N, C-alpha and C positions, 0 to 999 in steps of 0.2 A: 442502244435501246432501239426498237422497233415500234412504232405507233401504229395502232389499227386504223385500217382505210373506212372510210365512211362513203355512203354513196355520192356525197357532195365533193369528196376530195378530189383535189386537183390531180390531173393525170400525170404530171411532173412529178407528184409526190408518191406514185406507184413506179415500182421498176418491174419490169416485163423482162426475164430472161428467156433467151432462146435458144435452144440447144439441139443442134442437128449437124450431121456430118458433111451436108451438102451446102458449101460455100454460097452457091447460087439462091437457094432457099432462105438460107441467113440473111443475105443482102436484101432481097426482096421484100421479107417479111419485117426487118428493121426499118425498111423505107416507107413500109404501109404505116407502120406503128409510129414511127417518129412524126410522120408527116400530120397523124391524127394526135400529135401532142404528147404521146408517152415517153417515158425514159426507158431507153433499152441498152441491155447487155447482151453481147454474143458469145458463144461458147461452141467450137467445133468439136471438143472432146469433152465428153462427160466426167471425166475424172478431174478435168480443170474447173469445170462448174460445180462438182461437188465440193473441193477443196474453198471455192468461192462461197457456197452456201453455208458452210462451216461458221463463217464470220459475218456475211452478211445478210443472212435471214430473208431471200427476195419474197416479195409479196405473190407476184406469179410466175410461173415457168411454164413456157410452151416447149412440149417434147416431142422430138421424133421417136420411133418405136424402133425403127432397124437401123443401129448404129453399130460400125466393126468393134469399137473397143467393149461397149458396153450396151446392152439394149435398153430401152426407154423404160421399160417395167422394172428393170432392175434399179436404174437411176430413181424412179419413181419411189420404191421400197427404201431406198438409202435416204434419200430426202425426207419421207415421212419420217425418219428416226432424227433426222437433224432437225427439222423445222417442221414440225406436224401442221402449223397454220397456213403453210405455204399452198397456193391453189394451183392445182395442175391441170394445163390443159394439152391434150395430145393432139399433134397435127402431123397427120403420116399420110403415106401413098399407098399405104396396104390395107383394106378393108376386110381385116381377117376378123370374124365374129367373136372367137374364143378369146383373142387378144383385147378386143374391144371390152369384153366383159371382164375380163382381168383389169385393166384399167381404171374403167368405171367402179369395180368392185373396191379396188384400192383408193378410191376418193376422187379421181379425175372428175373435173367439173364438166369437161365436154371431150369429145372424140370427134375430132372433125379430119375430112380427107384433103390432102391438098388440092386435089381437084374441082372442090366446092368453091364457091364465090366467097370474096371478101367480107360480105354481110354476116354472114354467119360466125366467121372467124372474129369479126370484130365485135359481135354481140356478146361473144363468149368471152372476150377480153373485158369489155363493159361489165358483164354479169361477173364475173370473179374480181373485178375490181371493186365491186358493191359489197361484197362479203358474202 
């Protein structure tokens, strides 16, 4: 059973799943979130993440767009079918306007470049956790 997340919910009650094929990005982002008190799950393979999402229904997912097995837009599409209430944040290195539009039109809460500062990323996580 999945509980709704309120604005006052403990960060540890919210699971943030990171999906990126770059292990250094996974490690760095995981450290940042863990240091901030968030519960984090890491996935370097989008298909493994989707298997996880079938049974765990994560609250927040941080998705890379450009991955070799399956791109982030396809992951987002499949996740929407599995768990419509999961909030998606795109974290990518490529600022492609068309991709940004597709991700946001599909319901992403934020589209953040990996080169941007931590503050914007953490604010997006906080906002997503608030509902």
